N, C-alpha and C positions, 0 to 999 in steps of 0.2 A: 332515654328509654324509647325503644322501638315499638311500633304498633304490632299487634298480633295479626296473624294471617286473616283471622275472621274480620277484624276491624278494617284491614286494608281492602279486603274483598268487598265489604259493604260500601266503603268510600268510593271504590272504583265503579260499583254499580250505580251509585247516586250520580256520579259525574257522567257516566254513559247515558243514563236516563235523561239527565238535563240537556246534554248535547242532542239527543234524539228529539226531545221536545222542541228545541229551538229549530232544528232542521225541518221538522214536520209542521212547524207553526202552531203547535198546540199550547204554547205559552206566549205571552205578550213579549215582543221584541221592541227594539228602540223605535222603529218606524210605526208601530201599531198595526191594527188590522186595516185592510184595504179591500175595495171591490174592483174586480178586473173590468175596466172599460176599454181594453185594448182593441177589441173588435170594432166598437163604435168609433174609436179614435182613428182607426185605419180607414173606415168608410167615410168619415167626415173629411179626411185628408184627400180622398179620391173624388168626392162628390160636391164639395163646397169650395167656391172661390168668389171673392168679392161680395160675400154675404148672400150669394144666391146658391140655390140647391139644384143639382141634377138628380131629381127624384127617381129617374129611371135606374140609377145605379143602386138604389135600395130595393127596388121592386124584385121580388123573387130571390133576393140574395140570401143564401143560407147563413152567412155570417150575421146578417141583420136579424134573421129569424132566431138564431142562437142567442144573440144579445138580448132580444126581447124576452126570451124564455128565462134567461138568467135574471133579468129584472124581476120577473114574476116570483121566483123562488128565493130572492135575496133575503138574508137575515142581517138586519142593520144593528143588532144589539151591541156589537163590539166595535162599531165605527166611531171615530172621533167626530167632533162637530163639523169640521171642514170636510172630512170624508163623506159624512152624511149629506151635507149641503151639496157637494159635487154630485153625489148619487142622484139626488132629487132633480137637480137641474138637467143632468143628462137624461134622466128618465122622462122628464117633461118634453124635452126636445125630441127624443126618440119616439115617444108616443104621438107627438104632433106629426112627425114624418109618417108614421104608420097611418094616422088618420087621413093624411093627404092621399096616401096610396090607396086607402079604402074608398076614396071618393074620386075616381078617375075623371079627368076633364074639368074639375072645379077651377073656377077663376079666382075665387076669393073664399077664405074659410068661412066668412059670414054668410056666404050663399048656401051653406050646408046647415040645415036645421039641426041643432044639438051638437054642433062640432065641438064646442067648448063645455057645454053643460049637460049633455045627455049621454054621449058615447063614453063607455067606461073601459078602463084598461086595468089589467091585473099587475100591480106593482108591490113588491115586498109583502105578498100575502093579502093585499087590500084591493078592493075594486073601486077605482076612482076615476072621475072625469078630469079633464085638463084643468077646469076651474077649481076642482077640489084639491088637486096637486098644488096648484099655485096658492090658493087662498087658505085652505084648511091645513096644509102641511108646511109649505115653504114660508109663506108670509107669517103665519101664526107662530111657527116654531123658531124661526131664525131672526125675525124682526130686523131685517137688514135691507135698506133701500137699494143697495147695489144688485140685489137679485133680479131686479127688473131689466138689467142689462145682460142677463144670461138666459132667462126664459124667453124663448123665441116662438111667437104665435103664428109663424109662417106667412106674415104679411110684410110688404115692402117697407112700411113705416115702423116696423119693429126694429129694435137694435139688431144689427145683422148677426146671423148665426156665424160662429167662427169655425175654422176647419180643423178643430181638435176637440177632444173630450176634456171635461174638467176632472181634476183630481184634488185630493186633499191638499197637495203641495202647491197647486197652481191656482186654485179657485179664487182666492182673495185678490191676487195680483191681476188675474185675467178679468175679473169683474170690474176692477178699478180702471184698467186700460180700456175696457169696453165702454165704460161710462164716459171717459174722456173722448174717445173716438165718436161716440154717438152725439155728444153735445157739440162736437166740431163739425158734424155733418149738416146737410141741408134740412134736416128735420128740426133744427133749432137755430135761432139767430138772435142777435142783439142789434137794435136800431138806435144809435145814439141820438139821431135827430128827434125822435119821438120818445126817447127814454123808455123803450119797450123791449122786454125780453119775450120773444115768441118761442114757445116750447111745444114739443110733441104732446099729444093728448095723454100720453102715459103719465106725465107729471100732474095732470088734472085728475085723472082717474084714481091715482094712488097718492094724492097729495098728503094724506095722513101719514103715509110711510116715510115721507120726507120731513115730517115735523111741521106741517102747515106751511103757510107762505114764507114765514121767516126762516124756517128750517130749509125750505127749498132754495131760498136765495143763498144760504150758507153752503148748501150742497153744490150749487152752480159755481160759487166762488172757489170751491175746492177743486172741482173737476172740469169746469168750463174753459172756454178759450180765453186767451189773454184779453181780448176785447170785452168779453162778458165780465171778467173779473174786474177790469178797469171801470166798466160802466156801473157795476154794482157797488164798487168802492166809492166812486165819485157821486153816485146818485142813489142813496139808500131808498128813495121812494120810487124806484123803477117799477113800471107797470108790467104785469105778466099777462100774456095772451096765449091762447092755444091755437095751434095750427091744425088744419084738416088732416085726418088719418087716412093713408092709402092702404086699403085692405087687399090690394091685388097680391096674388100669390107670389112668394119670393123665389120663383123657379127661374132657371136659366133659359 
């Protein structure tokens, strides 16, 4: 039995509408909704090397201005968990860069009163300080210690800023690789002679995020150097000390 012209016409219209919806993004497709970080990704590629920033390449740059404007009006309701995490890490780092530009000549972010807890930025329809983005949004919502290796406070002792933007697809793998690189840097070390694990202040400030001392040791066993892993395995009573934090601006 063949379909009537009316039924065939209706089916054709449904198929056409469905194809149009997919083309225009008005229905969910396999990859889900994303936020466009391409402008920030390009700028980071041009301005960042070795964890240091050429802030001059962001100053007055219309692409950076456009990206900050996009952050302000972003609607996050349709983003997946990883897409939203990537959004907030990029937003924090972009706002930190903007804060540095707004305070020309600064040597350290801590030299500027309110750098982290007073100056507010408009992100996704909210007015937030850097501390609020970190503590009230990212730490509170995602409860993931790896975030501390993506949020960069513009200081030399911070985990280095990388030369690309985060996305839903790469955020987890990049944060993990950042953690490994940071633990292998001069900011952290293990001394077998004294059975002491000397770590960045980040691990002291956010100890609760790592699950206390025992959780922190397990974290280091997972992401630390071979020497750290061997020391923690052989000496479960390893002592943990904190190193001084260098707040000097991470500029080239």
